[in-house]
C-alpha positions as CSV (number, residue, x, y, z in Angstrom):
1,X,-0.3,0.0,-0.1
2,X,1.3,3.5,-0.6
3,X,1.8,6.3,2.0
4,X,-1.1,8.9,2.0
5,X,0.9,12.0,1.7
6,X,0.5,14.6,3.7
7,X,-1.1,17.1,1.1
8,X,-2.8,14.1,-1.0
9,X,-6.6,13.0,-1.4
10,X,-8.9,14.8,1.2
11,X,-6.2,16.5,3.4
12,X,-6.8,14.8,6.7
13,X,-3.8,12.7,7.4
14,X,-2.0,11.7,10.9
15,X,0.5,14.4,10.2
16,X,0.1,18.4,9.6
17,X,-0.7,18.8,5.9
18,X,-1.4,21.3,3.5
19,X,-5.4,21.2,3.7
20,X,-5.4,21.7,7.5
21,X,-3.5,25.0,7.3
22,X,-5.6,25.8,4.7
23,X,-8.5,25.3,7.3
24,X,-6.6,27.7,9.7
25,X,-6.3,30.6,6.6
26,X,-3.3,30.4,4.5
27,X,-1.6,28.3,7.0
28,X,1.8,30.8,6.9
29,X,2.6,32.8,10.1
30,X,2.0,36.5,9.5
31,X,5.4,39.3,9.0
32,X,4.1,42.1,11.0
33,X,7.4,43.8,9.6
34,X,7.1,42.4,6.3
35,X,3.4,43.2,6.2
36,X,4.4,47.0,6.9
37,X,6.7,46.9,4.5
38,X,4.0,45.9,1.8
39,X,2.2,48.8,3.0
40,X,5.3,51.3,2.6
41,X,5.8,49.9,-1.1
42,X,2.0,50.2,-1.4
43,X,1.8,54.1,-0.8
44,X,5.6,54.7,-1.9
45,X,4.6,53.5,-5.4
46,X,1.2,55.9,-5.0
47,X,3.8,58.6,-3.8
48,X,6.0,58.4,-7.1
49,X,2.4,58.6,-9.5
50,X,2.1,61.8,-7.1
51,X,5.2,63.2,-8.0
52,X,5.5,61.7,-11.6
53,X,2.2,64.3,-11.9
54,X,3.7,66.9,-10.6
55,X,7.0,66.8,-12.7
56,X,4.1,66.9,-15.7
57,X,2.7,70.0,-14.5
58,X,5.6,71.7,-13.7
59,X,7.2,71.2,-16.9
60,X,3.8,72.2,-18.9
61,X,3.9,75.4,-16.8
62,X,7.6,75.7,-17.3
63,X,6.6,75.9,-21.0
64,X,3.7,78.1,-20.8
65,X,4.9,80.7,-18.7
66,X,8.4,80.7,-20.2
67,X,10.8,80.0,-16.8
68,X,13.7,78.6,-18.2
69,X,14.5,75.2,-20.3
70,X,17.0,73.7,-16.7
71,X,13.5,73.2,-14.6
72,X,11.9,71.9,-17.1
73,X,14.7,69.3,-18.1
74,X,15.1,68.8,-13.9
75,X,11.6,67.6,-14.0
76,X,11.8,65.3,-17.1
77,X,14.9,63.7,-15.0
78,X,12.9,63.4,-12.0
79,X,10.2,61.8,-13.8
80,X,12.5,59.3,-15.8
81,X,14.1,58.9,-12.1
82,X,10.9,58.2,-10.3
83,X,9.7,55.6,-12.9
84,X,12.6,53.4,-12.5
85,X,11.5,53.2,-9.1
86,X,8.4,52.5,-9.7
87,X,9.6,49.4,-11.9
88,X,12.2,48.6,-9.0
89,X,9.3,48.1,-6.9
90,X,7.0,46.1,-9.7
91,X,9.8,43.8,-9.6
92,X,10.4,42.9,-5.7
93,X,13.2,45.3,-5.5
94,X,11.9,47.7,-2.7
95,X,15.7,48.6,-1.5
96,X,16.5,49.9,-4.5
97,X,13.2,51.9,-4.9
98,X,13.4,53.5,-1.6
99,X,17.1,54.4,-2.8
100,X,16.0,56.1,-6.2
101,X,13.4,57.5,-4.2
102,X,14.6,59.5,-1.5
103,X,17.7,60.4,-3.2
104,X,15.8,61.7,-6.0
105,X,13.9,63.8,-4.0
106,X,17.2,65.2,-1.9
107,X,18.9,65.6,-5.3
108,X,15.8,67.4,-6.7
109,X,15.7,70.0,-3.7
110,X,19.7,70.5,-4.0
111,X,19.3,71.0,-7.6
112,X,16.6,74.0,-7.2
113,X,17.9,75.2,-4.3
114,X,21.3,75.9,-5.9
115,X,19.4,77.3,-8.7
116,X,16.9,78.8,-7.3
117,X,17.0,81.0,-3.6
118,X,20.2,79.3,-1.6
119,X,19.2,79.5,1.5
120,X,16.2,81.7,1.3
121,X,13.9,79.3,-1.4
122,X,10.6,77.8,0.1
123,X,12.0,74.5,-1.5
124,X,14.7,74.4,1.1
125,X,12.1,72.8,3.1
126,X,11.8,69.6,0.7
127,X,15.1,68.4,2.5
128,X,13.0,67.9,6.2
129,X,10.6,65.6,4.2
130,X,13.5,63.9,2.6
131,X,14.3,63.6,6.5
132,X,10.6,62.5,7.2
133,X,11.0,59.1,4.8
134,X,14.0,58.1,5.0
135,X,13.2,58.2,8.7
136,X,9.8,55.6,8.0
137,X,11.3,54.3,4.5
138,X,15.3,53.3,5.1
139,X,17.5,51.7,7.7
140,X,19.3,54.3,10.6
141,X,22.1,53.9,9.0
142,X,20.5,55.2,5.5
143,X,19.0,58.0,8.1
144,X,22.2,59.4,9.3
145,X,24.0,59.6,6.1
146,X,20.4,61.8,4.9
147,X,21.0,64.1,7.9
148,X,24.9,64.6,7.2
149,X,23.7,65.0,3.2
150,X,21.6,67.6,3.8
151,X,23.8,69.3,6.8
152,X,26.4,69.7,4.3
153,X,24.8,71.0,1.8
154,X,23.5,73.3,3.8
155,X,26.4,74.1,4.7
156,X,28.1,73.8,1.2
157,X,25.4,76.8,0.2
158,X,26.9,78.6,2.8
159,X,30.1,78.8,1.9
160,X,29.9,79.5,-1.8
161,X,27.1,82.3,-1.1
162,X,30.0,84.1,1.0
163,X,32.9,83.3,-1.0
164,X,30.7,84.8,-4.0
165,X,30.3,81.3,-6.1
166,X,26.6,81.3,-6.6
167,X,25.4,84.8,-6.1
168,X,21.3,85.7,-4.6
169,X,21.3,89.6,-4.7
170,X,18.1,89.8,-3.6
171,X,19.2,88.3,-0.1
172,X,22.4,90.0,1.7
173,X,24.1,86.1,3.1
174,X,24.0,85.1,6.8
175,X,25.7,82.7,7.7
176,X,23.0,83.0,10.5
177,X,20.7,81.6,7.6
178,X,22.8,78.4,7.7
179,X,22.8,77.7,11.4
180,X,19.2,78.2,11.2
181,X,18.9,75.5,8.6
182,X,21.7,73.0,10.3
183,X,18.8,73.5,13.7
184,X,16.1,72.8,11.2
185,X,17.0,70.0,10.3
186,X,18.3,68.3,13.4
187,X,15.3,69.3,15.2
188,X,13.4,67.4,12.8
189,X,15.7,64.8,12.3
190,X,16.0,64.0,16.1
191,X,12.5,64.1,16.0
192,X,11.5,61.8,13.2
193,X,14.4,59.8,14.1
194,X,13.0,58.7,18.2
195,X,9.8,58.9,16.3
196,X,10.3,56.0,13.6
197,X,12.6,54.3,15.8
198,X,10.0,53.9,18.5
199,X,7.5,52.8,15.8
200,X,10.0,50.0,15.2
201,X,10.4,49.2,18.2
202,X,6.8,49.0,19.4
203,X,6.1,46.8,15.6
204,X,8.6,44.9,17.0
205,X,7.0,43.8,20.2
206,X,3.5,43.8,18.3
207,X,5.1,41.0,16.0
208,X,6.2,38.9,18.9
209,X,3.0,39.3,21.1
210,X,1.3,38.6,17.8
211,X,3.7,35.1,16.9
212,X,2.7,34.5,21.2
213,X,-0.6,34.6,19.9
214,X,-0.7,33.0,17.2
215,X,0.9,30.3,18.5
216,X,-1.6,29.7,20.6
217,X,-4.2,30.6,18.5
218,X,-2.4,26.8,16.1
219,X,-2.0,25.1,19.1
220,X,-5.9,25.9,19.9
221,X,-7.1,25.1,16.9
222,X,-4.9,21.5,17.0
223,X,-6.3,20.3,20.3
224,X,-9.7,21.5,19.5
225,X,-9.5,19.9,15.8
226,X,-7.4,16.9,16.7
227,X,-7.4,13.5,18.8
228,X,-5.0,13.9,21.4
229,X,-3.6,10.3,21.6
230,X,-3.0,9.8,18.4
231,X,-2.7,13.1,16.5
232,X,-5.4,12.1,14.1
233,X,-7.9,14.7,13.4
234,X,-11.1,14.2,15.1
235,X,-14.6,13.9,13.9
236,X,-15.2,18.4,14.2
237,X,-12.4,18.7,11.7
238,X,-13.9,15.5,9.2
239,X,-17.9,17.3,9.0
240,X,-15.8,20.8,8.7
241,X,-13.5,18.8,5.5
242,X,-16.7,17.1,4.2
243,X,-18.2,20.3,4.3
244,X,-15.6,22.4,2.5
245,X,-15.5,19.6,0.3
246,X,-19.2,20.1,-0.3
247,X,-19.5,23.1,-1.0
248,X,-16.6,23.2,-3.2
249,X,-18.3,20.7,-5.3
250,X,-21.7,20.2,-4.9
251,X,-22.1,16.3,-6.5
252,X,-18.9,15.2,-5.0
253,X,-18.8,11.5,-4.4
254,X,-17.6,10.0,-0.6
255,X,-18.0,7.5,0.9
256,X,-17.7,7.1,4.7
257,X,-16.4,4.2,6.8
258,X,-15.9,3.4,10.4
259,X,-14.0,1.1,12.1
260,X,-14.9,-0.6,15.1
261,X,-12.1,-2.8,17.1
262,X,-13.6,-5.9,18.8
263,X,-13.5,-6.8,21.9
264,X,-10.9,-3.7,23.1
265,X,-12.7,-3.9,26.3
266,X,-11.0,-6.7,27.4
267,X,-7.1,-5.4,26.1
268,X,-8.4,-2.6,29.0
269,X,-9.0,-4.8,31.5
270,X,-6.0,-7.2,31.4
271,X,-3.4,-5.7,29.9
272,X,-4.3,-1.9,31.3
273,X,-5.2,1.5,29.5
274,X,-1.9,2.3,29.1
275,X,-0.9,-0.1,27.2
276,X,-4.4,-0.2,25.5
277,X,-3.9,3.8,24.2
278,X,-0.2,2.2,23.3
279,X,-2.6,0.0,20.9
280,X,-4.9,2.7,19.8
281,X,-1.8,4.3,18.4
282,X,-0.1,1.4,16.5
283,X,-3.8,1.1,15.1
284,X,-3.9,4.8,13.8
285,X,0.3,3.9,12.2
286,X,-1.6,1.2,10.9
287,X,-4.5,2.5,9.3
288,X,-2.3,5.8,8.4
289,X,0.3,3.1,6.2
290,X,-2.4,1.8,4.2
291,X,-4.6,5.0,3.8
292,X,-4.2,6.3,-0.1
293,X,-4.4,9.3,-2.4
294,X,-8.1,10.4,-1.7
295,X,-8.9,8.2,1.9
296,X,-8.5,10.7,4.7
297,X,-8.2,8.9,8.0
298,X,-9.5,10.4,11.7
299,X,-10.8,9.0,15.3
300,X,-14.2,9.3,16.0
301,X,-13.9,8.3,19.7
302,X,-13.0,5.6,22.0
303,X,-11.9,1.9,19.8
304,X,-13.8,3.7,16.5
305,X,-12.0,5.6,13.8
306,X,-13.0,6.4,10.3
307,X,-12.3,7.5,6.4
308,X,-13.4,9.8,4.9
309,X,-13.2,8.9,0.8
310,X,-13.3,9.8,-2.6
311,X,-11.5,7.0,-4.0
312,X,-13.6,4.0,-2.9
313,X,-17.5,5.2,-3.7
314,X,-18.9,1.4,-5.0
315,X,-20.0,-1.4,-3.1
316,X,-17.3,-3.2,-5.1
317,X,-14.1,-1.3,-4.0
318,X,-15.4,-0.5,-0.6
319,X,-15.6,-3.8,0.5
320,X,-12.0,-4.6,-1.6
321,X,-11.1,-1.6,1.0
322,X,-12.7,-3.2,4.1
323,X,-11.0,-6.0,3.4
324,X,-7.3,-4.7,3.1
325,X,-7.8,-2.8,6.5
326,X,-9.6,-6.1,8.3
327,X,-6.0,-7.5,6.7
328,X,-3.7,-5.0,8.2
329,X,-5.5,-4.5,11.6
330,X,-4.7,-8.2,11.8
331,X,-1.7,-8.2,11.9
332,X,-0.3,-9.6,15.4
333,X,0.5,-6.4,17.9
334,X,3.7,-7.0,20.2
335,X,3.4,-6.5,23.9
336,X,6.9,-7.8,25.2
337,X,7.9,-11.4,24.1
338,X,4.2,-11.4,23.9
339,X,1.5,-11.6,20.3
340,X,-2.1,-11.2,20.5
341,X,-4.5,-10.7,17.8
342,X,-7.2,-7.9,17.1
343,X,-9.7,-7.7,15.0
344,X,-12.3,-4.9,13.4
345,X,-16.4,-5.0,12.4
346,X,-16.3,-2.5,9.5
347,X,-19.7,-0.1,8.2
348,X,-19.9,2.3,5.1
349,X,-22.1,4.2,3.4
350,X,-21.8,5.7,0.6
351,X,-23.2,9.5,-0.2
352,X,-25.6,8.6,-3.1
353,X,-27.3,12.2,-3.1
354,X,-26.5,15.9,-3.2
355,X,-28.4,16.2,0.5
356,X,-27.0,14.2,2.7
357,X,-25.3,15.5,5.2
358,X,-21.8,14.5,7.2
359,X,-24.3,14.0,10.2
360,X,-26.4,11.3,7.7
361,X,-23.5,9.4,6.3
362,X,-22.0,9.3,10.0
363,X,-25.2,7.7,11.3
364,X,-25.5,4.9,8.5
365,X,-22.0,4.2,8.7
366,X,-22.7,3.2,12.3
367,X,-25.6,1.5,12.2
368,X,-23.8,-0.7,9.3
369,X,-20.6,-0.6,11.7
370,X,-23.2,-2.1,14.5
371,X,-24.7,-4.7,12.2
372,X,-21.3,-6.1,11.6
373,X,-20.8,-6.8,15.0
374,X,-23.2,-8.4,15.5
375,X,-23.1,-10.6,12.5
376,X,-19.7,-11.5,13.6
377,X,-16.0,-10.4,14.9
378,X,-14.2,-8.9,11.6
379,X,-16.4,-8.8,9.1
380,X,-17.9,-5.7,6.6
381,X,-21.4,-4.4,5.7
382,X,-22.5,-1.8,3.7
383,X,-25.8,0.6,4.9
384,X,-28.6,-0.2,2.8
385,X,-32.6,0.8,3.4
386,X,-32.9,-2.2,5.5
387,X,-30.8,-1.7,8.0
388,X,-32.2,1.6,8.5
389,X,-35.9,0.4,8.7
390,X,-34.6,-2.4,11.5
391,X,-32.9,0.1,13.4
392,X,-36.2,2.5,13.7
393,X,-37.6,-1.0,15.0
394,X,-35.2,-1.6,17.8
395,X,-35.6,1.9,18.6
396,X,-38.7,1.7,18.9
397,X,-39.0,-1.5,20.4
398,X,-36.7,-0.1,23.1
399,X,-39.2,2.7,24.0
400,X,-41.8,0.0,24.4
401,X,-40.2,-2.0,26.5
402,X,-39.5,0.4,28.8
403,X,-43.6,0.4,29.7
404,X,-44.0,-3.2,28.8
405,X,-44.0,-4.6,32.6
406,X,-46.5,-0.8,33.6
407,X,-48.9,-2.6,31.2
408,X,-49.1,-6.0,32.2
409,X,-47.7,-6.8,28.5
410,X,-45.3,-9.8,29.2
411,X,-46.8,-12.9,30.1
412,X,-44.3,-16.1,31.8
413,X,-45.2,-19.3,29.7
414,X,-44.0,-23.1,31.2
415,X,-42.5,-25.6,29.4
416,X,-42.2,-28.9,30.9
417,X,-39.5,-31.1,32.1
418,X,-39.7,-34.8,31.7
419,X,-38.2,-37.5,33.6
420,X,-37.0,-39.7,31.2
421,X,-37.4,-42.6,33.3
422,X,-41.0,-42.7,34.9
423,X,-42.1,-39.8,32.2
424,X,-43.6,-37.5,34.6
425,X,-43.4,-33.5,35.1
426,X,-40.6,-32.7,37.5
427,X,-40.7,-28.9,36.8
428,X,-40.2,-26.6,34.3
429,X,-38.4,-24.3,32.8
430,X,-40.0,-20.4,32.7
431,X,-40.4,-18.5,29.2
432,X,-40.8,-14.9,28.9
433,X,-43.3,-13.8,25.9
434,X,-44.2,-10.1,25.5
435,X,-47.9,-9.3,23.9
436,X,-47.8,-5.9,22.9
437,X,-51.1,-3.7,23.8
438,X,-51.4,-2.8,19.8
439,X,-49.8,-5.5,17.9
440,X,-48.6,-8.9,17.4
441,X,-46.1,-10.9,19.9
442,X,-43.1,-10.2,19.9
443,X,-40.0,-12.8,19.5
444,X,-37.9,-13.4,22.4
445,X,-34.7,-13.2,19.9
446,X,-35.9,-9.9,19.1
447,X,-36.0,-7.8,22.5
448,X,-33.8,-9.4,25.0
449,X,-31.2,-8.4,23.5
450,X,-32.3,-4.8,23.7
451,X,-33.2,-5.3,27.1
452,X,-29.9,-6.3,27.9
453,X,-27.9,-4.0,26.1
454,X,-30.2,-1.0,27.5
455,X,-30.2,-2.6,31.1
456,X,-34.0,-2.8,30.8
457,X,-33.1,-7.1,31.4
458,X,-32.7,-5.8,35.3
459,X,-36.2,-4.9,36.0
460,X,-37.6,-7.2,33.4
461,X,-35.5,-10.0,35.2
462,X,-36.7,-9.3,38.9
463,X,-40.4,-9.6,38.0
464,X,-39.6,-13.0,35.9
465,X,-37.6,-14.6,38.7
466,X,-40.3,-13.5,41.7
467,X,-43.4,-14.3,39.2
468,X,-41.6,-17.3,38.5
469,X,-41.3,-18.1,42.1
470,X,-44.9,-17.8,42.5
471,X,-46.1,-19.8,39.6
472,X,-44.2,-22.7,41.3
473,X,-45.9,-22.4,44.7
474,X,-48.8,-22.5,43.0
475,X,-48.6,-25.3,41.2
476,X,-46.4,-26.9,44.4
477,X,-49.9,-26.3,46.7
478,X,-52.3,-28.1,44.1
479,X,-50.8,-31.3,44.8
480,X,-47.2,-31.3,43.4
481,X,-44.9,-30.6,46.2
482,X,-41.5,-31.4,44.3
483,X,-41.8,-29.2,41.1
484,X,-38.9,-27.4,40.2
485,X,-38.4,-24.1,38.3
486,X,-35.8,-22.9,36.1
487,X,-35.3,-19.5,35.0
488,X,-32.8,-17.9,32.7
489,X,-31.0,-15.4,33.9
490,X,-28.3,-12.7,32.1
491,X,-25.2,-12.1,32.6
492,X,-26.1,-8.0,33.1
493,X,-28.6,-9.1,35.5
494,X,-25.1,-10.3,38.1
495,X,-23.3,-7.0,36.9
496,X,-25.7,-4.8,38.5
497,X,-25.2,-5.4,41.9
498,X,-28.5,-6.3,43.5
499,X,-29.1,-10.3,41.6
500,X,-29.0,-12.2,45.1
501,X,-31.0,-9.5,46.7
502,X,-33.4,-10.1,43.8
503,X,-33.7,-13.4,44.5
504,X,-33.7,-13.9,47.4
505,X,-36.5,-11.5,48.3
506,X,-38.4,-13.2,45.5
507,X,-38.1,-16.6,47.1
508,X,-39.4,-14.6,50.6
509,X,-42.3,-12.9,49.2
510,X,-43.1,-16.8,47.2
511,X,-43.2,-18.6,50.3
512,X,-40.9,-21.1,47.8
513,X,-37.8,-22.8,49.0
514,X,-34.5,-22.5,47.9
515,X,-34.1,-25.9,46.4
516,X,-37.4,-25.5,43.8
517,X,-35.7,-22.8,42.0
518,X,-33.1,-23.3,39.2
519,X,-31.1,-20.6,37.6
520,X,-29.4,-20.7,33.8
521,X,-26.8,-19.2,32.9
522,X,-25.2,-19.1,29.8
523,X,-21.7,-19.9,29.4
524,X,-20.3,-16.2,27.9
525,X,-21.4,-15.5,31.9
526,X,-18.4,-17.5,33.1
527,X,-16.0,-14.9,31.2
528,X,-16.8,-12.3,33.3
529,X,-14.2,-12.4,36.5
530,X,-14.9,-8.3,37.6
531,X,-18.0,-8.2,38.8
532,X,-17.6,-11.6,41.5
533,X,-20.4,-13.3,39.8
534,X,-18.4,-17.1,41.1
535,X,-19.1,-14.9,45.0
536,X,-22.4,-14.2,43.5
537,X,-23.5,-18.0,42.3
538,X,-21.1,-19.7,45.3
539,X,-23.5,-17.9,48.2
540,X,-26.9,-18.4,46.4
541,X,-26.2,-21.8,46.0
542,X,-25.0,-22.4,49.1
543,X,-28.4,-20.7,50.5
544,X,-29.7,-24.5,48.7
545,X,-30.5,-22.7,45.4
546,X,-29.8,-24.9,42.4
547,X,-27.7,-23.7,38.4
548,X,-27.9,-25.0,35.5
549,X,-25.6,-24.3,32.2
550,X,-27.8,-23.3,29.7
551,X,-27.1,-24.7,25.3
552,X,-24.3,-26.1,26.1
553,X,-21.7,-26.9,23.8
554,X,-22.8,-23.9,21.6
555,X,-20.7,-21.3,22.7
556,X,-17.2,-21.3,24.6
557,X,-16.8,-24.4,26.4
558,X,-14.4,-24.1,29.4
559,X,-14.7,-27.5,31.5
560,X,-13.1,-25.9,34.2
561,X,-16.0,-23.7,35.0
562,X,-18.0,-26.6,35.8
563,X,-15.5,-27.6,39.3
564,X,-15.0,-23.8,39.3
565,X,-18.7,-22.9,39.5
566,X,-21.7,-24.5,41.6
567,X,-23.6,-25.7,38.7
568,X,-25.8,-29.1,39.0
569,X,-27.3,-30.0,35.7
570,X,-26.2,-29.6,31.7
571,X,-28.6,-28.0,29.2
572,X,-27.6,-30.0,26.4
573,X,-28.1,-27.1,22.7
574,X,-31.0,-28.4,21.3
575,X,-28.9,-28.1,18.3
576,X,-27.4,-31.0,18.9
577,X,-30.3,-33.2,18.8
578,X,-32.0,-31.7,16.0
579,X,-29.0,-33.3,14.5
580,X,-28.4,-36.0,16.4
581,X,-28.8,-38.4,13.7
582,X,-27.2,-37.1,10.9
583,X,-24.4,-38.9,11.5
584,X,-22.7,-41.2,13.7
585,X,-20.1,-38.2,15.3
586,X,-23.1,-36.0,16.1
587,X,-24.7,-38.6,18.2
588,X,-21.6,-39.6,19.7
589,X,-21.2,-35.9,20.7
590,X,-24.4,-36.1,22.6
591,X,-23.6,-39.1,24.6
592,X,-20.4,-37.8,24.8
593,X,-22.0,-34.7,26.4
594,X,-23.7,-37.0,28.8
595,X,-21.1,-39.0,29.7
596,X,-19.0,-35.9,31.2
597,X,-21.7,-35.2,33.0
598,X,-22.3,-38.4,35.1
599,X,-18.8,-38.3,35.3
600,X,-19.0,-35.0,37.1
601,X,-22.4,-35.4,39.1
602,X,-24.1,-33.6,37.0
603,X,-28.0,-34.0,35.8
604,X,-28.8,-33.4,31.9
605,X,-31.6,-31.5,30.3
606,X,-32.2,-32.4,26.8
607,X,-33.7,-29.8,24.5
608,X,-35.6,-30.2,21.6
609,X,-36.6,-33.3,21.8
610,X,-39.9,-33.2,19.4
611,X,-40.2,-37.3,18.5
612,X,-40.1,-40.4,20.3
613,X,-37.6,-41.7,18.4
614,X,-34.9,-38.8,19.9
615,X,-36.5,-39.9,23.2
616,X,-35.5,-42.8,23.3
617,X,-32.1,-42.6,22.4
618,X,-31.9,-39.9,24.4
619,X,-33.2,-42.3,27.5
620,X,-31.1,-45.1,26.2
621,X,-27.7,-43.2,26.3
622,X,-28.6,-42.1,29.9
623,X,-30.2,-38.2,29.3
624,X,-31.8,-37.5,32.7
625,X,-34.2,-35.1,31.5
626,X,-36.1,-33.7,28.1
627,X,-38.0,-30.4,27.3
628,X,-39.6,-30.1,23.5
629,X,-43.2,-30.3,21.8
630,X,-42.9,-34.3,21.5
631,X,-44.5,-33.4,25.5
632,X,-45.5,-30.0,25.4
633,X,-45.0,-26.3,24.0
634,X,-44.4,-23.6,26.7
635,X,-48.1,-23.2,28.2
636,X,-49.5,-20.4,30.0
637,X,-49.7,-21.4,33.4
638,X,-53.1,-22.3,33.4
639,X,-52.7,-24.8,30.7
640,X,-49.6,-25.7,31.9
641,X,-51.9,-26.7,36.1
642,X,-54.2,-28.4,33.3
643,X,-50.9,-30.5,31.8
644,X,-49.7,-31.5,35.1
645,X,-52.9,-32.2,36.6
646,X,-53.2,-35.6,38.4
647,X,-55.7,-37.6,35.7
648,X,-53.3,-36.7,33.0
649,X,-50.0,-37.6,34.7
650,X,-51.7,-41.1,36.1
651,X,-52.6,-41.9,32.6
652,X,-49.3,-41.1,31.3
653,X,-47.5,-43.3,33.4
């Protein structure tokens, strides 16, 4: 893969690039002295134009009133030199232009003074103007040379007048005139030099403060628009770039790719947040290394990165891009002498409509990414409208779940558990059903994950445990004293912190003895060590409550957990039961699970028994209990009571 050029693509890279500067403005640090020089150059060019216009008028005036050819020639020479000075400005040679401008003024004033009335000529004040211009435009050294030239000119006029080299018959010569001119020039020189020097110091200080303020502004901008950990642009910067691209070319086609790391929380929990931060830096480096021209990488938040791309805007190109990203991230990461693997789930959305906003594009890519996570780790999904409809349905379902208990929309059904040896009902599994007020029943596999993700499973689970205990006690009171009920429990209920209290309170309220309550756990729950789940199970087991592993063999099967936790029953996943006769290996697998359970002193329950052949085989290989449509589907409490009535049980036996 090619490295992403710093100024290539859309301009968002992990390093400062030209396009990042463009977002600030010019991207160049402002130089006050340079700006002042440019300002002076513009003004001097304007003055040159004015002086040249004055020279043209002077030539015309001299020709009309016949004031002498020498004045017209002088004006023409001034015009020519000033024109050359302007050309120097146009060619970016300001020092040469200033030199010609200043010394042309001095030379013109000196010439007219010598040809006119000497020190009594009013034009001699033009030398003061030359001093002012030199103090503002030139260096102190240049100014000092100009001052000496002006003084020398005044003294030379005096010497020439006294010796008769020039004759100003209209005025009597007096050295006091020379002194007056020298004092006037000196006072002017000192004053303008001090003012010009103060202005330079002020500008220098302003320039210094401006640079400090600009550096602070740049740092604030960087912190506000870049991620502090990885240095990548953040979500705000990505959105601004998107708007800039759309404003520049309204019909531009772009895609947004969101990359979420799989199980990153486990890295933080097991190896620490410092190492987790290092992992995020390594991942950002890998993504930068594979980014190509047309890609703009940024960090969304946490373990999610984003790429805004103009390069991949078709389903095929996005799929290829996602595959490259997954392979890059899946390369082994090193922790000391150990290596581990990290995968990612990727969601993408294509901007097909010119009215699509960044927020909408991000929402669609986000939905696609989480859909990829739901399907399997290390997978990719491209957003389509069916995902949007499903997302809306899930949000709507979550809102309805909030009030389902208050509206009594939940019901608890019981599916009987049959003893293979006697054929009698020995208990039941409590199964939650949801019947919304207005609408069809909602499948548990749809609403229970939502309840777990939103935390509402805690409140729902509390109701289920209490209701199951009340039902079991009611059935016992009807003549089934050994009846036991099994309730599925979510890991979220354990994590909440008050699950033990909820269970014991349900037993107390219902009057059910603890040995007649069984809590069914999933294998994934055993992976959660940080919430003292083993301790909670142990304390409840000490009270007499029994525990079983639901869907055993379907998930993460760590046989060591069967000894570490107080487990009494294994429930064989119905997937194994359904396929038991498909091949000898499948039959052997079921037999192996039952044999393992017996060797550990555990009971077994086979789920999904639907025909007598399956029941007979399970009875033969030693399964203890069975559940399934062979005997009964899940039933409401009243129908279940009829099912376990003494007459029916006597008939079954």
